[in-house]
N, C-alpha and C positions, 0 to 999 in steps of 0.2 A: 371786956371789950369796949372800945371806944367809939360810940356812934355807929356809923356804917362801916367803919374799919375792922377787918378781921385781923387777928394775929396769925400771920403765916408762919409756920414752923418748918424750916428747911430740913429736908431729908435728902440730901444731895447725894445720891447713890444709885447704883443700878440695881433693881429688884429682880429682873428678869432679862435673859439675853437669848436671842436666837441667831442662827447662822442661815443664811440663804442656802438651802440644801441644793437648789438648782446649780450653784456655783461649784459645789464640792462633787468632784467626778468620781474619786476612789480615795479610800484611805484604809491603811492596814490596821492591825490591832494596837501597835505601838502609838500610832497618831490618834486613833480613837481613844486611847487611854489619856493622852495628853490634852485632847479636847474635853473630856469628862472633868478631868482634875482642873483645868483652867477656868471652865465655867463654874464649877462647885467653889473653888477658891475666890473668884470673881464676886460671886453672889454673897459669899459669906463676909467679905470684907474689901470694900472698895470706896473710892472717893471719886465722885464724878458730878461736876458742877458746870453746866452750860454758862457761857458768858452772858447770854441774853436773859434780860428780865421778861418774864411773860406777863402780858397784860393783866391777868387775874392773880399774879403773885405766885402761880404754882413754881415750887422748888423741889420737887421731887417727892417720892422715888420715881425712878425711870425705869422703862422697858426700852431695850436696844436690840435693833436688829442689823447685823452686820452682813453686807453684801459687796461683791465686786462686779461692777458694771463698766464695760467698755474701758478697762484699765484704770478705773477708779474705785477708791474705797468709799462705799456708802454706808453711813451711819444714820439709820432712821430712829429718831427718838420719839417716844410716846409717853403719855401720862401713865400712871399706874393701872387706870381703867382701860387702856389701849388707845385712847384718843390721840391722834398724831399731834405732835408738837412742832417739830421741824426736821430737816433732813440735812446733814452735813455730807459734803462731797469733797473727798481729798485726792489730789493726784497721787499715784502710787510711785512716781518716778524714783523719789528719794529713798523709798523703802524696798525698791526691787533687789538691789544687791544684798542689803542685809537678809532679806527673806532667802535668797538664793544661798547665801554663806549659811544661814541658819540650817537650811535643808541639808547641806553638805555636811556640816558638823554633826547634825542629828544622825545622818546615815552612819557616820564613823562611830558614833556614841553607842547606837544599838548594836552594831557589828562588835564593838569592844566589849559590851556587856556579856555578849554570848561567847566570846572566845578569848579575851585579852587578860592580862594580869591586872590585879587591883591597882597597881601603880599606873598602868597605861589607862585603865577606865578613869582614874582620878584626873590624869592630865587632859583627856579628851572632855570630861565633864567640866573641867574648869574653862576650857576654851568655848564650850558651848554657852556656859553661863555668862562668859564675857561678851560674846556675840549677842545674846539675848539682852544683857544690860544695856549694850550700846544702842540696840534697835529700839528699846523701850524709851531711852532718852531722846532718840530722834523722833519717836512717835509723839513724845510730850511736846517737843518742839513744834511738830506739825500741827498739833491740836491747839498751840497757843493762840489766845484770843478768840477761840471758839468753845473749847471745852477744857476745863482745868481737870486733871487727873493726878493722882499721886503715882509714885514709882512702881509700886506693886501692881495698881491698876493698869498702868501702861504695859508692864510685862505680860500680864494675862491677855490683854487685848492683843498684843502683838502676836502670842501664841495662837489666838483664834484668827487673826489675819493670815497667818501661814497656813492655817487649815483650810481656809478658802482658796489658797492657791495651789492646793495638790491636784495634780493630773496623774491619771493612771498610765 
């Protein structure tokens, strides 16, 4: 260590994530499984780097709470010990259509798994992945200048954003 300066080691990742359960009205077994997988995969491997330098040099890991309030996505970011760092609020306007399209294709995919031929399942799954990938790229763009995330992190976050939009 050099005088009063501490060496800060960056750990720019999400260590824990929660969803605002008040937002989620209903979910079926398929959606619940998607949520569990997305959270597990996100915690296991992610890249999450807020653009802001915090005064004390804190650089992760982070706890993230996702919520939807008044049509906006709220990302409440905390330190590993739970102390609040900052909250990001994003308009969901540009994500509404990808969310709607993703819900529609997921419904088709779950139906196909139960009744369709393997070729049909593969076709629907390719469409589902395509919509998911486009939405992840859009989310990365929306977070630009606020939080840097890699593609896989954006995909998993988009899945969780969709979970927050489910209505019974």
